[in-house]
C-alpha positions in Angstrom: 6.5 -11.4 -10.4 7.1 -15.1 -8.9 9.2 -14.3 -5.8 6.5 -11.6 -5.1 3.7 -12.8 -5.3 4.8 -16.1 -3.1 6.2 -13.3 -0.8 2.3 -12.6 -0.7 1.0 -15.4 -0.6 3.3 -16.5 2.2 2.5 -13.6 5.0 -1.1 -13.8 3.9 -0.9 -17.5 5.7 0.7 -16.5 9.1 -1.7 -16.0 12.0 -3.0 -13.3 13.0 -1.0 -11.8 15.9 -1.6 -12.4 19.7 -1.0 -10.4 23.1 -3.4 -7.0 24.7 -1.9 -4.0 23.0 0.6 -1.9 24.5 2.6 -5.7 25.1 5.3 -7.2 24.5 7.3 -10.5 25.3 10.6 -10.3 26.5 12.5 -13.3 25.3 15.6 -13.2 27.7 17.0 -15.9 30.3 15.8 -15.4 33.6 18.8 -14.9 34.6 19.5 -11.3 31.9 16.0 -9.8 33.4 17.2 -10.6 36.5 20.3 -8.3 36.6 21.5 -4.9 34.4 20.5 -6.3 30.8 16.6 -6.9 32.8 17.2 -2.8 34.5 18.1 -1.7 30.9 15.0 -3.3 28.8 12.9 -2.2 31.7 14.4 1.6 31.7 13.7 2.4 28.1 10.6 0.4 28.0 8.7 0.3 31.0 9.6 3.5 32.3 7.0 6.3 32.7 4.1 7.3 30.2 4.6 10.7 29.4 1.6 13.1 30.4 -0.8 10.8 32.3 -2.3 11.7 36.2 -1.7 8.8 37.8 2.3 6.7 36.9 1.3 4.1 33.4 4.6 2.5 32.2 5.2 2.7 28.3 5.1 -0.6 27.5 3.6 -4.3 29.6 6.6 -6.3 29.5 5.8 -10.0 30.1 10.1 -12.2 30.4 9.6 -15.4 28.7 12.7 -17.7 28.9 14.1 -18.3 25.1 13.2 -22.4 25.9 9.6 -21.2 26.6 9.3 -19.1 23.5 7.4 -21.1 21.7 4.2 -21.8 19.0 2.4 -19.6 21.6 4.8 -17.1 22.0 5.7 -16.8 18.5 2.0 -14.9 17.1 3.1 -12.3 19.8 2.2 -9.0 18.5 5.7 -7.6 19.5 8.4 -9.3 20.7 11.9 -7.7 22.2 14.7 -11.5 21.4 17.6 -11.0 22.8 20.4 -14.1 20.9 23.1 -14.3 22.9 26.2 -16.4 21.6 29.2 -15.7 22.3 29.8 -17.1 18.6 29.2 -14.0 18.0 31.3 -11.5 15.7 29.6 -8.1 15.7 26.4 -6.2 17.8 23.9 -5.3 15.7 19.9 -5.2 16.3 17.4 -6.2 13.5 14.0 -4.8 13.1 11.6 -6.8 11.1 8.0 -7.6 10.7 5.8 -10.0 10.4 7.7 -13.5 10.7 5.8 -15.7 13.2 1.9 -14.1 12.6 1.2 -10.5 11.1 1.2 -7.7 11.7 4.0 -8.1 13.7 6.7 -6.7 15.1 10.2 -7.9 15.8 13.1 -6.5 17.5 16.5 -8.7 17.4 19.8 -8.2 19.9 22.4 -10.2 18.6 25.3 -10.2 20.9 28.3 -12.6 22.4 27.0 -11.6 25.9 24.6 -9.6 28.5 26.9 -7.0 28.4 26.8 -6.3 25.6 23.8 -6.2 25.1 22.4 -3.6 27.6 25.5 -1.2 25.8 23.4 -2.1 22.7 20.5 -1.3 24.0 21.0 2.2 25.5 23.1 2.6 22.1 20.0 2.2 19.8 16.8 2.6 22.7 15.6 5.3 20.7 15.5 3.4 18.1 14.2 0.4 19.1 11.2 2.4 20.8 10.3 4.2 17.8 9.7 1.1 16.1 7.4 -0.7 18.3 5.8 2.2 19.2 4.7 2.7 15.6 3.9 -0.5 14.5 1.6 -0.4 17.4 0.9 3.4 16.0 0.0 1.1 12.2 -2.3 -1.2 13.9 -4.7 1.8 14.9 -4.7 3.0 11.3 -5.5 0.0 9.4 -8.2 -0.7 11.4 -9.1 3.1 11.5 -9.4 2.5 8.1 -10.9 -1.3 7.5 -13.4 0.0 10.2 -14.2 3.8 9.5 -17.1 6.1 9.5 -16.5 6.6 6.0 -19.2 9.8 6.6 -16.8 11.9 9.3 -14.2 12.5 6.8 -15.4 13.9 3.7 -16.6 16.7 5.9 -13.8 17.6 8.1 -12.0 17.7 4.3 -14.4 20.2 3.4 -12.8 22.7 5.9 -9.4 21.7 6.2 -8.7 20.4 3.3 -7.4 17.0 4.4 -8.8 14.7 7.2 -7.7 11.5 10.3 -9.8 8.2 9.1 -12.3 7.6 12.2 -13.7 4.2 13.7 -16.8 3.1 14.5 -17.6 4.9 16.8 -16.6 8.4 16.1 -19.0 10.5 16.1 -19.2 14.4 14.7 -20.2 16.1 17.3 -19.5 19.5 16.1 -18.2 21.3 11.9 -17.4 24.9 11.3 -16.2 27.3 8.6 -13.0 27.1 11.0 -13.4 24.2 14.1 -14.1 20.5 14.4 -14.9 18.4 17.9 -15.6 14.5 16.7 -15.7 11.7 19.4 -15.8 8.1 20.5 -17.8 9.2 23.9 -19.3 6.2 26.2 -20.5 6.2 29.5 -16.9 6.7 32.0 -14.9 7.8 28.5 -14.2 9.8 26.2 -11.6 9.7 23.3 -11.7 13.0 21.1 -9.4 14.4 18.1 -9.9 18.8 17.8 -9.1 20.0 14.3 -8.6 23.8 13.8 -7.4 26.4 11.5 -5.9 29.6 12.1 -4.1 31.9 9.4 0.1 31.9 9.0 1.1 34.7 9.6 4.5 33.8 8.6 6.3 34.3 12.2 10.1 32.3 12.7 8.3 31.5 16.0 4.3 30.6 14.5 5.1 27.4 15.4 6.1 27.9 19.3 5.2 26.7 22.2 3.8 29.5 23.5 2.0 30.3 20.2 0.4 27.1 20.1 -0.8 26.8 23.4 -2.0 30.9 23.0 -4.2 30.3 20.6 -5.1 26.3 21.7 -6.3 28.8 24.8 -8.6 30.2 22.7 -10.4 27.9 20.2 -11.0 25.7 23.1 -12.9 28.3 25.5 -15.0 29.0 22.4 -15.9 25.6 21.7 -14.8 22.8 24.2 -17.6 24.0 26.8 -18.1 22.7 30.2 -20.8 20.3 31.1 -21.6 23.8 33.5 -21.8 26.9 33.3 -19.0 28.9 33.2 -16.8 26.1 32.7 -14.5 24.7 29.3 -11.9 23.3 28.8 -8.3 24.9 28.3 -4.3 23.6 28.7 -3.0 22.7 32.3 0.0 24.1 34.0 0.5 22.3 37.0 3.0 20.4 34.3 4.1 22.5 31.5 3.7 21.0 28.0 7.0 19.8 26.0 6.7 20.1 22.7 8.7 18.3 19.4 9.8 19.1 15.6 8.5 15.5 13.6 8.4 14.4 9.9 6.1 11.4 9.2 5.6 10.7 5.9 6.4 13.6 4.3 4.7 15.7 6.6 6.3 18.4 9.1 4.6 19.5 12.0 4.9 20.4 16.1 3.8 18.0 18.3 2.8 19.7 21.9 2.0 17.2 25.0 0.3 18.2 28.1 -2.5 18.4 29.9 -6.4 19.4 30.1 -8.4 21.3 32.4 -12.2 23.0 32.9 -12.3 25.7 33.9 -14.3 26.1 37.0 -14.5 22.3 37.2 -12.3 19.5 38.0 -12.1 16.8 34.1 -8.9 16.4 33.3 -6.8 14.6 31.6 -4.1 14.1 28.6 -3.2 15.9 25.4 -1.3 15.3 21.6 -1.5 18.0 19.4 -0.1 18.7 15.9 0.4 21.7 14.5 1.2 22.4 10.6 1.2 24.1 7.6 -2.4 23.4 5.4 -1.2 22.4 1.7 -0.7 26.7 0.6 1.0 27.5 3.0 -1.8 30.3 3.9 -3.3 28.2 7.7 -1.9 26.6 10.5 -4.2 23.4 11.2 -4.4 22.1 14.5 -5.2 18.1 14.8 -5.7 17.6 18.6 -6.4 13.9 20.4 -7.0 14.2 24.0 -8.9 11.3 26.3 -11.2 11.7 29.1 -11.4 8.7 32.0 -11.4 9.3 35.6 -12.3 5.5 35.8 -9.6 2.5 34.2 -5.7 3.1 33.3 -5.2 6.4 30.0 -2.3 5.6 28.7 -3.3 2.6 26.0 -7.2 4.9 25.0 -4.4 7.6 24.5 -1.9 5.8 22.2 -5.2 4.9 20.3 -6.0 8.3 19.8 -3.0 9.9 19.3 -2.8 6.9 16.6 -5.4 8.2 14.0 -4.1 11.6 14.5 -0.9 9.8 12.4 -3.4 9.1 9.3 -3.7 12.6 8.2 -4.3 12.3 4.6 -4.9 15.2 2.2 -7.9 15.3 0.3 -7.3 14.7 -3.9 
């Protein structure tokens, strides 16, 4: 008990993390950063973020040589640290949290040289990305719960049996017996969440991409009008959507990424949707995040609102 209390007190004394959301400090010698190892890092973490209208990197990377990695950088939110030492017997990657600050994400690559570090990174790339992505997501969820617009979730849960946590700034624009629209609208941006449900049929292809998109277009045409007459939100076809089946904290869902557009107008942007069964299995519930930010980069706007989807909780 004393050990647990000591651990909690130590974490409580850690400073808050610094740095911008979506930014990673890469601790590596300049020669390695400019060589093959640095190329592997950039290919993994600074590749194009999927399904954005313009090119944006998955993460913004900042190289810091080990000799310059002092207190200023140790409190950064995301750190990728390369511990290269010829005396290292076996290669490994350590995934650690809250080492010098909180809530912090540290990925440490241990290898005898840059060549084997590059191979280790390639072999474990998806795990590295997932760990950092989860850390970014958890920070949004933590703030969503801490600064929650508490009157929204109960109204959503009445209709759908559960709800995400919506942070301050989000407003309930529309709620019906099978559709909800919650958004944070500012002068030049909108971060929106759409939630809708329809009866499950039990068909084997019920959560196929074609069925999900067909239902999406049906519900959006009915519930999300554009700015002008005879306009409505629909799914863009310029970049066909993609589907992935995921499991997160005991909940299975089909995740679809794509671009939305407005029929008979020129508005558009990225969206991410989660389709899953209701608790009793009678309905398909879809929770979708979308962004409209024509004047700005959209990576962080989408990452923020997408993270809210992962905060879904069933009503007690």
